[in-house]
C-alpha positions as CSV (number, residue, x, y, z in Angstrom):
1,M,-2.5,-28.6,0.5
2,R,-4.5,-29.1,-2.7
3,I,-6.6,-26.3,-4.4
4,A,-8.8,-27.1,-7.3
5,G,-10.5,-24.6,-9.5
6,D,-13.0,-24.7,-12.3
7,A,-10.8,-22.0,-14.0
8,L,-7.3,-20.9,-13.5
9,L,-5.4,-17.7,-14.6
10,G,-2.1,-19.4,-15.1
11,P,1.5,-18.2,-16.0
12,D,0.4,-16.0,-18.9
13,L,-3.0,-15.2,-17.2
14,A,-4.8,-17.1,-19.9
15,A,-7.8,-19.0,-18.7
16,A,-7.3,-22.7,-18.2
17,P,-10.2,-24.9,-17.2
18,A,-10.3,-27.3,-14.3
19,R,-6.9,-27.2,-12.7
20,A,-5.6,-28.7,-9.4
21,I,-2.8,-26.9,-7.6
22,R,-0.6,-28.9,-5.2
23,I,1.2,-26.9,-2.7
24,A,4.2,-28.2,-0.7
25,G,5.7,-25.9,1.9
26,D,5.6,-22.3,0.6
27,R,5.7,-23.3,-3.1
28,I,3.5,-24.5,-5.8
29,A,4.6,-28.1,-6.4
30,A,2.5,-28.9,-9.4
31,I,-0.5,-27.8,-11.5
32,A,-2.4,-30.5,-13.3
33,A,-5.6,-30.8,-15.3
34,I,-8.5,-32.5,-13.6
35,A,-11.6,-34.0,-15.1
36,A,-14.1,-31.5,-16.4
37,D,-16.9,-33.2,-14.5
38,A,-15.0,-33.1,-11.1
39,P,-16.7,-31.4,-8.2
40,G,-15.9,-27.7,-7.5
41,A,-12.9,-26.4,-5.8
42,A,-11.4,-28.2,-2.9
43,V,-9.4,-26.2,-0.5
44,G,-7.9,-28.7,1.9
45,P,-6.6,-27.6,5.3
46,G,-3.5,-29.8,4.8
47,G,-2.3,-32.8,3.1
48,E,-3.7,-33.7,-0.3
49,G,-7.3,-32.7,-0.2
50,G,-10.3,-31.6,1.8
51,P,-14.0,-31.5,1.4
52,A,-15.3,-30.3,-1.9
53,V,-16.7,-26.7,-1.8
54,P,-20.0,-26.3,-3.6
55,G,-20.0,-23.9,-6.6
56,R,-17.5,-22.9,-9.2
57,R,-14.2,-21.3,-8.3
58,L,-11.6,-19.2,-10.2
59,V,-8.0,-19.4,-9.0
60,M,-5.7,-16.4,-9.8
61,P,-2.6,-14.8,-8.5
62,A,-2.9,-12.8,-5.3
63,L,-2.5,-9.0,-5.5
64,V,-0.1,-6.6,-3.9
65,N,-0.7,-3.3,-2.0
66,A,2.5,-1.6,-2.8
67,H,1.9,1.6,-0.8
68,D,0.0,1.8,2.5
69,H,0.4,3.0,6.1
70,A,-1.5,0.3,8.1
71,R,-4.1,2.9,9.3
72,P,-6.4,1.2,11.8
73,L,-9.7,2.6,10.7
74,S,-11.0,5.0,8.0
75,L,-9.9,8.6,8.6
76,T,-13.3,9.8,7.5
77,S,-14.5,8.5,10.8
78,F,-12.1,11.0,12.4
79,G,-13.4,14.0,10.5
80,A,-10.9,14.0,7.7
81,A,-13.1,13.5,4.7
82,F,-12.0,15.2,1.5
83,L,-9.4,17.4,3.2
84,P,-6.4,18.2,1.1
85,L,-3.3,16.3,2.2
86,E,-1.8,19.4,3.8
87,T,-4.6,19.5,6.4
88,W,-5.6,15.8,6.2
89,L,-2.2,14.7,7.5
90,P,-2.3,16.7,10.8
91,R,-6.0,15.7,11.3
92,S,-4.9,12.1,11.0
93,A,-3.0,12.4,14.3
94,L,-6.4,11.8,15.9
95,A,-6.1,8.2,14.7
96,T,-2.7,7.6,16.4
97,P,-2.8,3.9,17.2
98,P,-4.0,3.1,20.7
99,D,-2.1,-0.3,20.4
100,A,0.5,-1.0,17.9
101,Y,-0.4,-4.7,17.4
102,L,-4.1,-4.2,17.1
103,A,-3.8,-1.2,14.9
104,A,-1.6,-3.0,12.4
105,A,-3.5,-6.3,12.5
106,A,-6.8,-4.9,11.4
107,P,-5.6,-3.2,8.1
108,L,-3.4,-6.1,7.3
109,A,-6.3,-8.5,7.8
110,R,-8.5,-6.3,5.6
111,A,-5.8,-6.5,2.9
112,A,-5.7,-10.3,3.1
113,R,-9.5,-10.5,2.9
114,A,-9.3,-8.4,-0.3
115,G,-6.8,-10.8,-2.0
116,C,-3.5,-9.1,-1.2
117,A,-0.6,-11.4,-0.5
118,A,1.9,-8.6,0.2
119,V,1.5,-5.1,1.8
120,M,3.9,-2.2,2.1
121,V,3.6,-0.6,5.5
122,H,5.2,2.9,5.3
123,Y,4.9,3.5,9.0
124,T,4.1,7.2,9.5
125,R,2.1,7.2,12.7
126,P,3.7,5.3,15.6
127,S,1.7,4.9,18.7
128,G,4.2,6.6,20.9
129,R,3.6,4.0,23.6
130,L,6.6,1.9,22.8
131,P,10.2,2.4,21.7
132,L,10.2,2.3,17.9
133,L,12.1,-1.0,17.8
134,D,9.5,-2.6,19.9
135,E,6.7,-1.0,17.9
136,A,8.2,-2.5,14.7
137,R,8.2,-5.9,16.4
138,E,4.5,-5.6,17.2
139,V,3.7,-4.7,13.6
140,A,5.7,-7.7,12.4
141,R,3.9,-9.9,14.9
142,A,0.6,-8.7,13.5
143,A,1.7,-9.4,9.9
144,R,2.8,-12.9,10.8
145,D,-0.4,-13.6,12.7
146,V,-2.5,-12.4,9.8
147,G,-0.2,-14.3,7.4
148,V,0.5,-11.7,4.7
149,R,3.9,-10.8,3.4
150,M,4.8,-7.4,4.9
151,T,7.5,-4.9,4.0
152,F,8.1,-2.3,6.8
153,A,9.6,1.1,6.2
154,L,9.8,3.4,9.2
155,A,8.9,6.9,7.9
156,V,11.2,9.7,9.0
157,R,11.0,13.5,8.8
158,D,13.5,16.0,9.9
159,R,12.2,19.3,8.4
160,N,9.0,21.2,7.7
161,P,6.9,19.6,10.4
162,L,3.9,21.9,9.9
163,V,4.1,23.4,6.5
164,Y,6.5,23.4,3.5
165,G,8.6,26.1,5.2
166,A,9.3,27.7,8.5
167,S,6.7,26.9,11.2
168,D,6.9,30.2,13.1
169,E,4.4,32.0,10.8
170,V,1.7,29.4,11.5
171,L,2.5,29.1,15.2
172,D,2.5,32.9,15.7
173,D,-1.0,33.0,14.3
174,L,-2.3,30.8,17.1
175,P,-3.6,31.6,20.6
176,A,-1.2,30.4,23.3
177,G,-3.3,27.3,24.3
178,T,-3.7,26.2,20.7
179,R,-0.1,26.8,20.0
180,A,1.0,24.6,23.0
181,A,-1.3,21.8,21.8
182,I,0.1,21.9,18.3
183,E,3.8,22.1,19.4
184,A,3.2,19.0,21.7
185,A,1.6,17.1,18.8
186,F,3.9,17.8,16.0
187,L,7.2,19.5,17.0
188,R,9.3,16.6,18.2
189,P,13.0,15.9,17.9
190,A,14.0,14.1,14.8
191,P,16.7,11.4,14.7
192,S,20.0,12.4,13.1
193,P,20.7,10.7,9.7
194,A,23.1,8.2,11.3
195,E,20.6,7.4,14.1
196,Y,17.8,6.8,11.5
197,V,20.0,4.5,9.4
198,A,21.1,2.6,12.5
199,L,17.5,2.3,13.8
200,T,16.3,0.9,10.4
201,E,19.0,-1.7,10.4
202,A,18.3,-2.6,14.0
203,I,14.6,-3.1,13.0
204,A,15.7,-5.3,10.1
205,A,17.8,-7.4,12.3
206,A,14.9,-7.8,14.8
207,I,12.0,-8.6,12.4
208,E,13.1,-9.7,9.0
209,G,12.3,-13.2,7.9
210,P,10.7,-15.3,5.1
211,T,7.6,-13.1,4.9
212,V,8.8,-9.8,6.5
213,A,11.2,-7.3,4.9
214,V,12.5,-3.9,5.9
215,Q,13.3,-0.8,3.8
216,F,14.4,2.7,4.4
217,G,11.4,5.1,4.5
218,P,12.1,8.8,4.1
219,A,8.7,10.5,4.1
220,G,9.4,12.7,1.1
221,V,11.9,15.3,-0.1
222,Q,9.7,18.1,1.4
223,W,10.1,16.5,4.8
224,C,13.7,15.3,4.7
225,S,16.9,17.2,4.8
226,R,19.6,16.7,2.2
227,P,22.0,15.1,4.8
228,L,19.2,12.6,5.7
229,L,18.5,11.7,2.1
230,E,22.2,11.4,1.3
231,A,22.7,9.1,4.3
232,V,19.9,6.8,3.1
233,A,21.2,6.9,-0.5
234,E,24.7,5.9,0.6
235,R,23.5,3.1,2.9
236,S,21.1,1.8,0.3
237,A,23.8,1.7,-2.3
238,L,26.2,-0.1,0.1
239,T,23.7,-2.7,1.4
240,G,21.2,-3.1,-1.4
241,R,18.3,-2.2,1.0
242,R,15.4,-0.7,-0.9
243,V,14.0,2.8,-0.3
244,H,10.3,3.8,-0.2
245,M,9.2,7.4,-0.2
246,H,6.5,9.9,-1.4
247,L,7.1,12.2,-4.3
248,L,5.1,15.1,-5.8
249,E,1.7,14.1,-4.4
250,T,0.0,17.5,-4.3
251,A,0.0,20.8,-6.2
252,A,1.5,22.5,-3.1
253,Q,4.4,20.1,-3.2
254,R,4.9,20.8,-6.9
255,D,5.0,24.5,-6.2
256,W,7.5,24.1,-3.3
257,A,9.7,21.8,-5.4
258,R,10.0,24.3,-8.3
259,R,11.2,26.9,-5.9
260,E,13.5,24.7,-3.8
261,Y,15.0,22.6,-6.6
262,P,15.1,24.7,-9.8
263,Q,17.2,22.0,-11.4
264,G,14.3,19.6,-10.9
265,I,13.4,17.5,-7.8
266,V,14.0,14.2,-9.5
267,R,17.3,15.4,-10.9
268,F,18.2,16.3,-7.3
269,L,17.5,12.7,-6.3
270,K,19.7,11.5,-9.1
271,E,22.5,13.9,-8.0
272,I,22.6,12.6,-4.5
273,G,22.5,8.9,-5.6
274,L,19.0,8.1,-4.4
275,L,17.4,7.7,-7.8
276,S,18.0,4.0,-8.7
277,A,16.3,0.7,-9.3
278,R,16.2,0.3,-5.5
279,L,13.8,3.3,-5.1
280,T,10.0,3.2,-5.0
281,L,8.1,6.5,-5.4
282,A,4.5,6.8,-4.2
283,H,2.0,9.0,-6.0
284,C,4.0,11.1,-8.5
285,V,0.7,12.9,-9.3
286,H,2.5,16.0,-10.4
287,A,5.6,14.5,-12.0
288,D,6.2,15.9,-15.5
289,A,7.5,14.2,-18.6
290,E,11.1,14.9,-18.0
291,E,10.9,13.6,-14.4
292,R,9.1,10.5,-15.5
293,A,11.8,9.9,-18.1
294,L,14.5,10.1,-15.4
295,I,12.5,7.7,-13.2
296,A,12.2,5.2,-16.1
297,E,15.9,5.5,-17.0
298,A,16.9,4.7,-13.4
299,G,14.5,1.7,-13.2
300,A,12.9,3.2,-10.2
301,M,9.3,2.2,-9.3
302,I,6.1,4.4,-9.3
303,V,3.2,3.3,-7.1
304,T,0.0,5.0,-8.1
305,N,-2.7,5.5,-5.4
306,F,-5.7,6.4,-7.6
307,S,-8.5,6.5,-5.0
308,S,-6.4,8.1,-2.3
309,N,-5.5,10.9,-4.7
310,L,-9.2,11.5,-5.4
311,H,-10.1,11.5,-1.6
312,L,-7.4,14.0,-0.9
313,R,-8.1,16.2,-3.9
314,S,-4.6,15.7,-5.1
315,G,-5.4,15.1,-8.8
316,I,-5.1,12.2,-11.3
317,A,-1.6,10.9,-11.8
318,P,-0.2,10.6,-15.3
319,F,-0.1,6.9,-14.9
320,R,-0.9,6.1,-18.6
321,E,1.9,8.4,-19.6
322,A,4.3,6.8,-17.1
323,R,3.6,3.4,-18.5
324,A,4.1,4.7,-22.1
325,Q,7.5,6.1,-21.1
326,G,8.6,2.8,-19.8
327,C,8.3,3.4,-16.0
328,R,7.9,0.4,-13.8
329,V,4.5,0.8,-12.1
330,C,2.4,-0.8,-9.5
331,L,-0.7,-0.1,-7.3
332,G,-1.2,1.0,-3.7
333,L,-4.3,1.8,-1.6
334,D,-2.6,4.3,0.7
335,G,-5.3,3.4,3.3
336,L,-8.0,5.2,1.1
337,A,-9.7,2.9,-1.3
338,F,-12.6,4.3,-3.2
339,D,-15.2,3.1,-0.8
340,E,-12.8,3.1,2.2
341,D,-13.0,-0.7,2.3
342,D,-9.4,-1.7,1.4
343,D,-10.7,-3.3,-1.8
344,M,-7.7,-3.9,-4.0
345,L,-9.7,-5.7,-6.7
346,R,-11.9,-2.6,-7.2
347,E,-8.8,-0.4,-7.2
348,L,-7.2,-2.6,-9.9
349,R,-10.3,-2.2,-12.1
350,L,-10.5,1.6,-11.5
351,V,-6.9,2.2,-12.4
352,Q,-7.0,0.1,-15.6
353,A,-10.3,1.6,-16.7
354,V,-9.0,5.2,-16.3
355,H,-5.5,4.6,-17.5
356,G,-5.9,1.8,-20.0
357,P,-6.1,2.3,-23.8
358,W,-9.2,3.8,-25.5
359,G,-11.2,2.7,-28.4
360,F,-9.9,-0.2,-30.5
361,A,-6.3,0.1,-29.2
362,D,-4.7,-2.8,-27.5
363,A,-7.6,-4.9,-26.3
364,D,-5.2,-7.2,-24.5
365,D,-3.8,-4.5,-22.3
366,R,-5.6,-5.8,-19.2
367,R,-3.7,-9.0,-19.2
368,R,-0.3,-7.3,-19.4
369,F,-1.4,-4.7,-16.9
370,L,-2.3,-7.3,-14.3
371,A,0.9,-9.2,-14.8
372,A,3.0,-6.1,-14.5
373,V,1.4,-4.6,-11.4
374,I,1.7,-7.9,-9.6
375,A,5.3,-8.5,-10.6
376,E,6.4,-5.0,-10.1
377,G,4.5,-4.7,-6.8
378,R,6.3,-7.7,-5.5
379,A,9.6,-6.4,-6.7
380,S,9.0,-3.1,-5.0
381,L,8.4,-4.9,-1.7
382,G,11.2,-7.4,-2.2
383,A,8.8,-10.4,-2.4
384,P,10.1,-13.4,-4.3
385,G,9.1,-14.2,-7.9
386,P,6.7,-12.4,-10.3
387,G,3.6,-13.8,-8.5
388,L,2.1,-15.8,-11.4
389,L,0.8,-19.3,-11.0
390,E,3.3,-22.0,-12.1
391,A,5.1,-24.9,-10.7
392,G,8.0,-23.8,-8.4
393,A,6.6,-20.3,-7.8
394,P,5.7,-19.0,-4.3
395,A,2.3,-20.2,-3.3
396,D,0.5,-16.8,-3.3
397,L,-2.9,-17.1,-4.8
398,M,-6.6,-16.3,-4.3
399,V,-9.8,-18.1,-5.1
400,L,-12.8,-16.2,-6.3
401,D,-16.5,-17.3,-6.3
402,L,-16.9,-17.9,-10.0
403,D,-20.6,-18.4,-9.7
404,A,-21.1,-15.0,-8.1
405,L,-18.6,-13.4,-10.6
406,D,-20.3,-15.0,-13.6
407,R,-23.7,-14.3,-12.1
408,D,-25.7,-14.6,-15.4
409,A,-23.9,-17.6,-16.8
410,I,-25.3,-17.1,-20.3
411,L,-22.3,-17.7,-22.4
412,P,-18.7,-18.7,-21.7
413,V,-16.8,-15.5,-20.8
414,D,-13.1,-15.1,-20.3
415,P,-12.6,-15.0,-16.5
416,L,-10.2,-12.2,-16.9
417,D,-13.0,-10.1,-18.4
418,L,-15.2,-10.9,-15.4
419,V,-12.4,-9.9,-13.0
420,F,-11.9,-6.5,-14.7
421,A,-15.7,-5.9,-15.2
422,R,-17.0,-6.6,-11.7
423,A,-14.7,-8.4,-9.2
424,T,-14.5,-7.0,-5.7
425,A,-13.3,-8.2,-2.3
426,A,-16.8,-9.7,-1.8
427,H,-15.9,-12.4,-4.5
428,V,-12.8,-13.5,-2.6
429,R,-13.3,-16.9,-0.9
430,D,-9.8,-18.1,-0.1
431,V,-6.3,-16.6,0.0
432,V,-3.1,-18.5,0.3
433,V,0.2,-16.8,1.1
434,A,3.5,-18.7,1.2
435,G,1.5,-21.9,1.3
436,R,-0.6,-20.8,4.3
437,R,-4.4,-20.3,3.9
438,V,-4.9,-16.9,5.4
439,V,-8.5,-16.4,4.3
440,A,-11.0,-19.3,4.2
441,D,-14.5,-18.9,2.9
442,G,-14.2,-15.1,3.1
443,R,-12.9,-14.9,6.6
444,V,-9.4,-14.2,7.9
445,T,-8.0,-17.2,9.7
446,G,-5.1,-15.7,11.7
447,I,-7.0,-13.1,13.7
448,D,-10.6,-12.2,14.6
449,L,-10.9,-9.1,12.4
450,P,-14.4,-8.1,13.5
451,A,-13.3,-8.3,17.1
452,A,-10.1,-6.3,16.4
453,E,-12.1,-3.5,14.7
454,A,-14.6,-3.5,17.5
455,E,-11.9,-3.1,20.1
456,L,-10.3,-0.3,18.1
457,R,-13.6,1.6,17.8
458,A,-14.2,1.3,21.5
459,R,-10.8,2.6,22.4
460,Y,-11.0,5.5,19.9
461,R,-14.5,6.5,21.1
462,L,-13.1,6.9,24.6
463,A,-9.9,8.7,23.6
464,V,-10.6,11.0,20.7
465,P,-13.2,13.3,22.3
466,R,-10.6,14.1,25.0
467,D,-7.7,14.7,22.5
468,P,-6.3,18.2,22.8
469,L,-5.8,18.3,19.1
470,L,-9.6,18.1,18.5
471,R,-10.2,21.2,20.5
472,A,-7.3,23.0,18.8
473,W,-8.2,21.9,15.3
474,P,-10.6,24.7,14.1
475,R,-8.1,27.5,14.8
476,Y,-5.1,25.4,13.6
477,E,-6.8,24.5,10.3
478,R,-7.6,28.1,9.6
479,A,-3.9,29.0,10.2
480,L,-2.8,26.2,7.9
481,R,-5.1,27.3,5.1
482,A,-4.1,30.9,5.5
483,W,-0.4,30.0,5.2
484,Y,-0.9,28.0,2.0
485,A,-3.1,30.8,0.5
486,R,-0.4,33.4,1.2
487,R,2.6,31.3,0.1
488,I,1.4,28.9,-2.5
489,G,-2.1,30.0,-3.4
490,C,-3.6,26.5,-3.6
491,A,-5.8,26.5,-0.4
């Protein structure tokens, strides 16, 4: 395959004019200059060429969504808009996948269309229609059909299923019929620590391959017992398998952690051997300076989820401070991009605009920021290489419509400035992952995304109005809010 661009963001993300990239297998074989008067980008379906595509093109590294849950459709469509996490999570049960393959294929395809080569799927909402091993196989099949790199972590919880404490006080506040519906929806047996570790490794044996990896996925300290976390830490240390989990996403979790772990929740993770360079921590909205210092010292990763934290009213994470303290950082969408469109380019711009330097300080921060979040995002998922465009690197890249991006074309402008000023998924024309073109002319090639989304909508429209949780919700939500108001005071 040969891809030619009128501009290229190369190994140092500096703009280079008129470059042709030759791809052999899953690698970039060579990058060479081409004549300045050559026609626009050519993205060949195979071999050494293809028909020239009219218009100018910018070729740049593909992005990484380092924390997501492969949610089939926007949760706002299920009545969850702007709920705090503690009520948003149970409401999200209305979006339980009707079909594991279809429900994973749609969000993975949207990620590809937005320029992501790799996606973390922290799988928190199984369909319940298949054994978990078979469900993981279906998610992996969806990833391979779409063509993105996918890291799968089966989320596990074995405590605090309803609130950050005993469930009885909430359940006792419910009428009998409502209580029965809630118990059926959320109070299910959890695997033992040994069973969870064994299941994760069985999933890895079944689905891992060149573009699919598996990690341990404890949901978060507030949802996982010490024996479970210790078992994961021990097995991770023994095998090198990475761990992906949430940490300190909300004020309620911060309040709970202060009471449960007076020595500090991150120090607790260090004590049990879980805090290491193998650990990725999502959110960290309420991590303090001491906790960030421990995370940096361990070489653990922080994934910020800026738009999700706004949607769920969780706060603005100290991402600038984490970077300044030397934390390894990357970006995730968490299924809640700002416009609920899975647009990682917009998320990239938002995070850098909010958390980048002010005034005259460090005008070149954007370049380092982009290189870091791509490289660290790939590292957090276990994807090969730092993701930059150079000979011998994995062939993970995207092609943007430079004419649309440089819409005024008045003076030469650094393409990196254009990307951070206005790029969105609408500018993405082609995406190549591991040498395979997974998006062509703005359309996903591996699946029919509009058809998949239409099928999901049709199934949900039939199922959700009859879901017992929908009828139980008003009374249950009041009970949850009352519990948090009494215990934590943040409702």
